[in-house]
Residue frames relative to the residue before (quaternion, step in Angstrom):
aa qw qx qy qz dx dy dz
X 1.0000 0.0000 0.0000 0.0000 0.00 0.00 0.00
X 0.6557 0.5054 -0.2979 0.4753 3.54 1.06 -1.02
X 0.6367 0.5282 -0.3286 0.4556 3.58 1.02 -0.87
X 0.6726 0.5160 -0.2997 0.4377 3.53 0.98 -0.82
X 0.6092 0.5244 -0.3131 0.5059 3.47 1.14 -0.92
X 0.6561 0.5020 -0.3406 0.4489 3.73 0.81 -0.88
X 0.6594 0.4965 -0.3096 0.4721 3.60 0.93 -0.89
X 0.6645 0.5050 -0.3101 0.4552 3.59 0.93 -0.82
X 0.6667 0.4764 -0.3145 0.4792 3.58 1.09 -0.75
X 0.6177 0.5103 -0.3644 0.4746 3.60 0.99 -0.58
X 0.6418 0.4842 -0.3656 0.4691 3.71 0.91 -0.61
X 0.6276 0.5258 -0.3440 0.4596 3.59 0.96 -0.85
X 0.6835 0.4740 -0.3042 0.4643 3.60 0.94 -0.87
X 0.6103 0.5596 -0.3411 0.4452 3.59 1.13 -0.69
X 0.6363 0.5343 -0.2836 0.4787 3.48 1.13 -1.02
X 0.6535 0.5115 -0.3089 0.4647 3.58 0.91 -1.00
X 0.6583 0.4842 -0.3303 0.4723 3.71 0.86 -0.83
X 0.6406 0.5310 -0.3326 0.4438 3.60 0.94 -0.91
X 0.6550 0.5228 -0.2933 0.4600 3.57 1.00 -0.99
X 0.6572 0.5343 -0.2760 0.4543 3.50 1.03 -0.99
X 0.6578 0.5055 -0.2951 0.4740 3.57 1.06 -0.91
X 0.6877 0.4775 -0.2855 0.4663 3.57 0.95 -0.98
X 0.6077 0.5294 -0.3511 0.4766 3.61 1.08 -0.66
X 0.6455 0.5308 -0.3077 0.4548 3.55 0.94 -0.94
X 0.6896 0.5014 -0.2745 0.4447 3.50 0.92 -0.97
X 0.6188 0.5629 -0.3094 0.4522 3.48 1.20 -0.83
X 0.6805 0.4907 -0.2734 0.4705 3.49 0.98 -1.13
X 0.6280 0.5059 -0.3523 0.4748 3.63 0.98 -0.78
X 0.6711 0.4848 -0.3392 0.4466 3.66 0.79 -0.91
X 0.6548 0.5086 -0.3238 0.4557 3.57 0.89 -0.88
X 0.6449 0.5047 -0.3179 0.4779 3.57 0.95 -0.81
X 0.6209 0.5208 -0.3252 0.4873 3.63 1.02 -0.77
X 0.6712 0.4763 -0.3250 0.4658 3.58 0.82 -0.85
X 0.6577 0.5033 -0.3170 0.4621 3.55 0.86 -0.85
X 0.6435 0.5312 -0.3009 0.4618 3.47 1.01 -0.87
X 0.7061 0.4680 -0.2619 0.4624 3.53 0.88 -0.97
X 0.6133 0.5337 -0.3317 0.4785 3.54 1.15 -0.61
X 0.6474 0.5037 -0.3098 0.4807 3.52 0.95 -0.78
X 0.6363 0.5449 -0.3172 0.4446 3.52 0.99 -0.84
X 0.6677 0.5181 -0.2641 0.4648 3.52 0.96 -1.09
X 0.6189 0.5054 -0.3660 0.4770 3.63 1.05 -0.64
X 0.6820 0.4626 -0.2796 0.4927 3.64 0.96 -0.72
X 0.8028 0.0893 -0.0153 0.5894 3.54 0.87 -0.96
X 0.2055 -0.8284 0.5078 0.1172 3.56 0.04 1.24
X 0.5740 -0.5987 0.4385 0.3462 3.61 -1.21 0.50
X 0.1412 -0.8424 0.5145 0.0759 3.65 0.11 1.25
X 0.4902 0.6506 -0.4442 0.3729 3.64 1.25 -0.16
X 0.5222 0.6515 -0.4189 0.3570 3.59 1.21 -0.29
X 0.5665 0.6292 -0.3446 0.4055 3.50 1.28 -0.35
X 0.5103 0.6552 -0.3973 0.3904 3.51 1.36 -0.32
X 0.8260 0.2252 -0.0414 0.5151 3.57 0.97 -1.01
X 0.7191 0.3857 -0.2451 0.5235 3.64 1.24 0.27
X 0.3563 -0.7251 0.5593 0.1855 3.47 -1.34 0.28
X 0.3258 -0.7547 0.5227 0.2259 3.65 -0.80 0.89
X 0.1200 -0.8044 0.5818 0.0091 3.55 -0.89 0.98
X 0.4179 -0.7060 0.5090 0.2604 3.59 -0.79 1.01
X 0.0012 -0.7735 0.6337 0.0111 3.50 -1.10 0.81
X 0.2990 -0.7864 0.5228 0.1376 3.47 -0.73 1.11
X 0.2999 -0.7644 0.5442 0.1719 3.60 -0.75 1.02
X 0.7059 -0.4425 0.3291 0.4445 3.59 -1.41 0.24
X 0.7075 0.4823 -0.2787 0.4348 3.61 0.90 -0.85
X 0.5626 -0.6187 0.3581 0.4152 3.59 1.43 0.04
X 0.5491 0.6017 -0.4192 0.4010 3.60 1.15 -0.03
X 0.3993 -0.7256 0.5331 0.1726 3.59 -1.20 0.83
X 0.0047 -0.7501 0.6612 0.0074 3.53 -1.05 0.80
X 0.2716 -0.7456 0.5776 0.1915 3.58 -1.14 0.25
X 0.1552 -0.7655 0.6208 0.0680 3.45 -1.07 1.03
X 0.4115 -0.7062 0.5162 0.2561 3.57 -1.07 0.63
X 0.0745 -0.7984 0.5972 0.0200 3.51 -0.94 0.92
X 0.4429 -0.7204 0.4635 0.2646 3.61 -0.99 0.54
X 0.6504 0.4991 -0.2753 0.5020 3.60 1.32 -0.44
X 0.4676 -0.6827 0.4755 0.2986 3.62 -0.65 1.05
X 0.4252 -0.6922 0.5174 0.2688 3.59 -0.82 1.04
X 0.6498 -0.5684 0.3532 0.3604 3.61 -1.19 0.68
X 0.7739 0.3528 -0.1639 0.4998 3.56 1.03 -0.78
X 0.4004 0.7056 -0.4804 0.3333 3.46 1.29 0.34
X 0.0606 -0.8088 0.5847 0.0181 3.63 -0.87 0.93
X 0.4054 -0.6913 0.5430 0.2508 3.46 -1.10 0.79
X 0.6883 -0.4839 0.3242 0.4325 3.55 -1.23 0.35
X 0.6543 0.5381 -0.3128 0.4295 3.55 0.96 -0.72
X 0.6994 0.4718 -0.2719 0.4630 3.56 1.19 -0.48
X 0.6365 0.5020 -0.3247 0.4873 3.63 1.32 0.07
X 0.6454 -0.5305 0.4177 0.3573 3.49 -1.08 0.70
X 0.3746 -0.7091 0.5274 0.2804 3.65 -0.62 1.00
X 0.6490 0.5251 -0.3627 0.4141 3.66 0.87 -0.67
X 0.6351 0.5134 -0.3190 0.4810 3.50 1.07 -0.74
X 0.6069 0.5327 -0.3222 0.4941 3.63 1.03 -0.74
X 0.6686 0.5080 -0.2963 0.4551 3.55 0.82 -0.93
X 0.6490 0.5208 -0.3178 0.4545 3.53 0.97 -0.85
X 0.6385 0.5146 -0.2936 0.4913 3.62 1.03 -0.94
X 0.6951 0.4595 -0.3090 0.4585 3.64 0.78 -0.72
X 0.6479 0.5287 -0.3224 0.4435 3.52 1.09 -0.70
X 0.6879 0.4475 -0.2724 0.5023 3.61 1.19 -0.61
X 0.8074 0.3585 -0.1653 0.4386 3.55 0.91 -0.90
X 0.8074 -0.0439 0.1064 0.5787 3.55 0.94 -0.77
X 0.1429 -0.8539 0.4961 0.0654 3.60 0.35 1.27
X 0.7334 0.3951 -0.2173 0.5088 3.60 1.20 -0.66
X 0.2058 0.8436 -0.4847 0.1055 3.52 1.17 0.31
X 0.7205 0.4659 -0.2483 0.4496 3.52 0.81 -1.11
X 0.7267 0.4553 -0.2592 0.4443 3.66 1.22 -0.31
X 0.6822 0.5167 -0.3065 0.4168 3.60 1.04 -0.78
X 0.4518 -0.7137 0.4697 0.2569 3.54 -1.23 0.29
X 0.8099 -0.1573 0.0846 0.5588 3.54 1.18 0.63
X 0.7771 -0.0096 0.0362 0.6282 3.49 1.13 -0.71
X 0.2907 -0.7665 0.5611 0.1147 3.48 -1.24 0.61
X 0.3476 -0.7644 0.5067 0.1950 3.65 -0.19 1.39
X 0.6381 0.5432 -0.3251 0.4384 3.65 0.99 -0.73
X 0.6842 0.4565 -0.3050 0.4801 3.59 1.00 -0.78
X 0.6142 0.5330 -0.3433 0.4699 3.56 1.09 -0.64
X 0.6373 0.5005 -0.3042 0.5008 3.68 1.00 -0.78
X 0.6642 0.5024 -0.3211 0.4510 3.62 0.85 -0.88
X 0.6484 0.5354 -0.3045 0.4474 3.55 0.98 -0.96
X 0.6326 0.5157 -0.3210 0.4804 3.58 0.98 -0.88
X 0.6996 0.4581 -0.3009 0.4584 3.61 0.71 -0.91
X 0.6712 0.5017 -0.3262 0.4374 3.61 0.87 -0.79
X 0.7070 0.4731 -0.2719 0.4499 3.55 1.01 -0.90
X 0.6198 0.5445 -0.3445 0.4479 3.52 1.22 -0.29
X 0.5282 0.6168 -0.4188 0.4064 3.50 1.28 -0.07
X 0.5115 -0.6815 0.4323 0.2949 3.62 -0.88 0.94
X 0.7387 0.4354 -0.2047 0.4721 3.50 1.14 -0.61
X 0.4309 0.7375 -0.4256 0.2989 3.59 1.41 0.15
X 0.2117 -0.8100 0.5368 0.1044 3.60 -0.10 1.32
X 0.7826 0.2519 -0.1438 0.5509 3.65 0.98 -0.78
X 0.3419 -0.7631 0.5285 0.1463 3.52 -0.66 1.26
X 0.2514 -0.7611 0.5860 0.1189 3.50 -1.09 0.78
X 0.3459 -0.7726 0.4901 0.2080 3.67 -0.79 0.89
X 0.3175 -0.7726 0.5036 0.2206 3.59 1.00 -0.62
X 0.4937 0.6605 -0.4082 0.3916 3.59 1.26 0.25
X 0.3945 -0.6874 0.5567 0.2489 3.57 -1.03 0.71
X 0.6601 -0.4735 0.3914 0.4322 3.56 -1.25 0.15
X 0.6469 0.5189 -0.3262 0.4537 3.56 1.01 -0.63
X 0.6175 0.5054 -0.3230 0.5089 3.57 1.09 -0.62
X 0.6738 0.5153 -0.3196 0.4222 3.54 0.86 -0.76
X 0.5784 0.5758 -0.3201 0.4811 3.51 1.26 -0.78
X 0.6873 0.5020 -0.2496 0.4619 3.55 0.86 -1.20
X 0.6462 0.4957 -0.3029 0.4950 3.68 0.90 -1.02
X 0.7149 0.4619 -0.3039 0.4282 3.68 0.56 -1.04
X 0.7670 0.4193 -0.2144 0.4358 3.61 0.70 -1.05
X 0.8419 0.2789 -0.0639 0.4576 3.55 0.83 -0.97
X 0.7927 0.3093 -0.1394 0.5065 3.56 1.09 -0.59
X 0.5361 -0.5937 0.4712 0.3717 3.67 -1.13 0.16
X 0.5642 -0.6186 0.4328 0.3343 3.57 -1.30 0.35
X 0.3510 0.7688 -0.4754 0.2445 3.61 1.32 0.00
X 0.3274 -0.7576 0.5411 0.1618 3.55 -0.93 0.93
X 0.3146 0.7274 -0.5489 0.2657 3.63 0.23 1.28
X 0.6169 -0.5443 0.4146 0.3891 3.47 -1.27 0.36
X 0.6515 0.5252 -0.3187 0.4451 3.61 0.92 -0.83
X 0.6352 0.4855 -0.3383 0.4964 3.68 1.01 -0.69
X 0.6706 0.5077 -0.3226 0.4343 3.57 0.88 -0.79
X 0.6382 0.5177 -0.3253 0.4679 3.51 1.03 -0.77
X 0.5937 0.5176 -0.3514 0.5060 3.70 1.04 -0.85
X 0.6719 0.5003 -0.3361 0.4304 3.62 0.72 -0.92
X 0.6448 0.5060 -0.3354 0.4644 3.69 0.91 -0.70
X 0.6767 0.4730 -0.3224 0.4630 3.61 0.79 -1.00
X 0.7233 0.4356 -0.2971 0.4459 3.66 0.80 -0.89
X 0.5723 0.5723 -0.3956 0.4341 3.57 1.16 -0.26
X 0.6462 0.5182 -0.2948 0.4765 3.42 1.01 -0.89
X 0.6733 0.4846 -0.2878 0.4785 3.63 1.05 -0.75
X 0.5846 0.5894 -0.3294 0.4499 3.47 1.19 -0.57
X 0.6502 0.5248 -0.2736 0.4764 3.48 1.08 -1.07
X 0.6619 0.5032 -0.2970 0.4696 3.63 1.09 -0.73
X 0.7579 0.4234 -0.2125 0.4486 3.60 0.98 -0.68
X 0.7884 0.2429 -0.1241 0.5514 3.55 1.11 -0.64
X 0.5402 -0.5983 0.4808 0.3450 3.62 -1.10 0.63
X 0.6450 -0.5335 0.3937 0.3800 3.51 -1.21 0.59
X 0.6774 0.5186 -0.2821 0.4388 3.58 0.85 -1.01
X 0.6085 0.5392 -0.3323 0.4781 3.58 1.13 -0.59
X 0.6492 0.4978 -0.3189 0.4786 3.57 0.93 -0.96
X 0.6547 0.5170 -0.3032 0.4606 3.59 0.86 -0.92
X 0.6565 0.5161 -0.3109 0.4539 3.57 0.95 -0.84
X 0.6504 0.4781 -0.3352 0.4859 3.63 1.01 -0.80
X 0.6371 0.5267 -0.3667 0.4270 3.66 0.87 -0.73
X 0.7102 0.4648 -0.2959 0.4382 3.55 0.77 -0.91
X 0.6713 0.4975 -0.2871 0.4684 3.55 1.15 -0.48
X 0.7844 0.3105 -0.2053 0.4961 3.63 1.13 -0.29
X 0.4348 0.6949 -0.4602 0.3410 3.54 1.32 0.13
X 0.3739 -0.7513 0.5064 0.1981 3.45 -1.07 0.73
X 0.0558 -0.8104 0.5829 0.0191 3.56 -0.91 0.97
X 0.8096 -0.1102 0.0253 0.5760 3.55 0.94 1.00
X 0.7413 -0.4093 0.3051 0.4358 3.59 -1.17 0.17
X 0.8470 0.0701 -0.0302 0.5261 3.59 -0.61 1.03
X 0.6583 0.5075 -0.3345 0.4441 3.70 1.22 0.05
X 0.1213 0.8104 -0.5607 0.1189 3.62 -0.13 1.15
X 0.8051 0.2625 -0.2641 0.4617 3.39 -0.96 1.08
X 0.5815 -0.6595 0.3450 0.3284 3.57 -0.93 0.78
X 0.5762 0.5682 -0.3749 0.4522 3.62 1.21 -0.46
X 0.6794 0.4836 -0.3050 0.4599 3.54 0.94 -0.90
X 0.6340 0.5624 -0.2947 0.4414 3.52 1.11 -0.89
X 0.6542 0.5210 -0.3117 0.4511 3.49 1.04 -0.95
X 0.6607 0.4744 -0.3106 0.4919 3.59 0.91 -0.75
X 0.6621 0.5494 -0.3104 0.4043 3.53 0.90 -0.89
X 0.7977 0.2872 -0.1577 0.5062 3.62 0.90 -0.96
X 0.8131 0.2307 -0.1271 0.5191 3.67 0.99 -0.64
X 0.3804 -0.7612 0.4598 0.2538 3.68 1.16 0.10
X 0.6285 0.4945 -0.3470 0.4899 3.49 0.96 0.95
X 0.5573 -0.5874 0.4287 0.4007 3.61 -1.15 0.34
X 0.6534 -0.5464 0.3706 0.3703 3.64 -1.24 0.58
X 0.5656 0.6115 -0.3646 0.4162 3.62 1.20 -0.53
X 0.7879 0.3404 -0.1869 0.4779 3.53 1.04 -0.62
X 0.3001 0.7739 -0.4936 0.2596 3.53 1.26 0.62
X 0.3421 -0.7315 0.5345 0.2492 3.67 -0.89 0.64
X 0.6808 -0.4411 0.3495 0.4688 3.64 -1.17 0.05
X 0.6627 0.5392 -0.2975 0.4262 3.56 0.92 -0.90
X 0.6724 0.4877 -0.2569 0.4939 3.43 1.06 -1.05
X 0.6084 0.5126 -0.3517 0.4934 3.67 1.01 -0.62
X 0.6473 0.4962 -0.3290 0.4760 3.62 0.97 -0.88
X 0.6465 0.4899 -0.3644 0.4575 3.67 0.81 -0.63
X 0.6361 0.4972 -0.3325 0.4875 3.66 0.95 -0.70
X 0.6441 0.5271 -0.3174 0.4545 3.59 1.04 -0.80
X 0.6390 0.5237 -0.3166 0.4660 3.53 1.06 -0.92
X 0.6785 0.5202 -0.3188 0.4091 3.68 0.98 -0.65
X 0.5302 0.7286 -0.3413 0.2674 3.55 1.20 -0.84
X 0.6850 0.4783 -0.3409 0.4312 3.75 0.75 -0.73
X 0.7936 -0.0398 0.0073 0.6071 3.66 1.15 -0.47
X 0.1712 -0.8391 0.5114 0.0706 3.56 0.33 1.31
X 0.6274 0.5462 -0.3487 0.4318 3.57 0.91 -0.81
X 0.7452 0.4063 -0.2217 0.4801 3.53 0.88 -0.85
X 0.7502 0.4260 -0.2523 0.4382 3.59 0.78 -0.99
X 0.5062 0.6237 -0.4662 0.3708 3.68 1.09 -0.22
X 0.6353 0.5297 -0.3527 0.4375 3.62 1.16 -0.38
X 0.5916 0.5458 -0.3773 0.4581 3.53 1.25 -0.02
X 0.7580 0.2568 -0.2148 0.5597 3.62 1.25 0.13
X 0.1809 0.8004 -0.5353 0.2000 3.41 -0.27 1.42
X 0.8343 0.0785 -0.0925 0.5378 3.55 -0.88 0.92
X 0.7070 -0.4787 0.2578 0.4522 3.55 1.05 0.72
X 0.6852 0.4891 -0.2652 0.4701 3.55 1.26 -0.04
X 0.2987 -0.7458 0.5617 0.1976 3.68 -0.93 0.82
X 0.4748 -0.6003 0.5369 0.3550 3.57 -1.21 0.43
X 0.7041 -0.4355 0.3460 0.4415 3.50 -1.29 0.01
X 0.6150 0.5513 -0.2990 0.4780 3.52 1.09 -0.87
X 0.7269 0.4393 -0.2604 0.4592 3.56 0.74 -1.13
X 0.6165 0.5594 -0.3454 0.4332 3.58 1.06 -0.71
X 0.6312 0.5553 -0.2893 0.4578 3.52 1.12 -0.94
X 0.6711 0.4839 -0.2703 0.4924 3.62 0.92 -0.90
X 0.6705 0.4831 -0.2956 0.4792 3.65 0.89 -0.87
X 0.6215 0.5210 -0.3479 0.4705 3.66 1.07 -0.65
X 0.6643 0.4975 -0.3320 0.4482 3.60 0.94 -0.67
X 0.6499 0.4894 -0.3327 0.4769 3.58 1.09 -0.67
X 0.6533 0.4869 -0.3342 0.4737 3.67 0.94 -0.72
X 0.5822 0.5628 -0.3688 0.4564 3.65 1.13 -0.66
X 0.6762 0.5039 -0.2902 0.4522 3.59 1.00 -0.90
X 0.6316 0.5145 -0.3255 0.4800 3.55 1.17 -0.63
X 0.6512 0.4810 -0.3065 0.5006 3.64 0.97 -0.78
X 0.6867 0.4735 -0.3250 0.4457 3.68 0.78 -0.65
X 0.6700 0.4677 -0.2801 0.5039 3.57 1.24 -0.66
X 0.4892 -0.6820 0.4120 0.3547 3.64 1.23 -0.14
X 0.3943 0.7269 -0.4706 0.3075 3.58 1.23 0.45
X 0.7665 0.0681 -0.0983 0.6311 3.57 1.26 -0.50
X 0.5801 -0.6139 0.4265 0.3236 3.54 -1.29 0.50
X 0.6272 -0.5044 0.4015 0.4371 3.62 -1.23 0.19
X 0.6128 0.5424 -0.3598 0.4481 3.60 1.03 -0.63
X 0.6450 0.5112 -0.2850 0.4913 3.61 1.05 -0.89
X 0.6427 0.4875 -0.3236 0.4945 3.63 1.00 -0.79
X 0.6824 0.4816 -0.3183 0.4484 3.61 0.82 -0.85
X 0.7001 0.5037 -0.2471 0.4417 3.53 1.00 -0.85
X 0.5165 0.6445 -0.4061 0.3911 3.61 1.33 -0.24
X 0.4826 -0.7330 0.4103 0.2478 3.63 1.07 -0.10
X 0.5704 0.5943 -0.3845 0.4167 3.61 1.31 -0.23
X 0.4802 -0.6938 0.4591 0.2778 3.65 -0.73 0.99
X 0.4861 -0.6908 0.4790 0.2389 3.60 -0.85 1.15
X 0.6704 0.5284 -0.3290 0.4038 3.56 0.92 -0.87
X 0.6082 0.5526 -0.3793 0.4254 3.63 1.20 -0.02
X 0.5293 0.6221 -0.4113 0.4046 3.56 1.39 -0.14
X 0.2171 -0.8140 0.5292 0.1009 3.58 -0.45 1.10
X 0.6584 -0.5135 0.3936 0.3845 3.61 -1.35 0.11
X 0.4130 0.7174 -0.4596 0.3217 3.55 1.37 0.16
X 0.5479 0.6406 -0.3797 0.3812 3.64 1.22 -0.50
């Protein structure tokens, strides 16, 4: 009897240990899942952009979010399918050091802070690189908080490590907004110039580049093929940058039709 009781007690102890181990494992697994889930909410898996395409979705409140789809959208264009001069114009206006930085530009952030601090600064600068804009639009909210900006910086560095520069630029050009319901450079090219993005001229690319900081507002500066004085001034500056950097010839710059005397010392 004593032997039986001892065996029975050992079995109960073994079951108790097994239950304790399984319970501990379950709690550890649950904790890990909760921790991972929380981490992913803060830092989304940006490697998903390797095999998917972000598509703009307008909500009932008018806000725009992006969902990832695996089927290439009809108007999605690769870098090789877009006019090089138009791409150069957009880079000149939005992120001149794109091919050199690692996700963010400390100099651009500093310059934006200094510019925005001026009491007479009519046009605010963001200081964000194209990589940061991709991260913010696709994965983060537009809220203007320090924590969101820090997440944006960290994810931008990670995105640069996981995706080629050309792929990041391709994504940006295909999700950028150029007015209400106009997303991507192909849609914008047809909307404003009635042609595919592969045929955009340097001046047309500069016009699209000029619109990017505030497409809802700036689209009104280009109507019926004509620029307002303000729009013409901004486009002239972008074209001047292209000419100075050797992206377009002097003849192309002169033929653009934008008055050189509107180019300020801001360049």
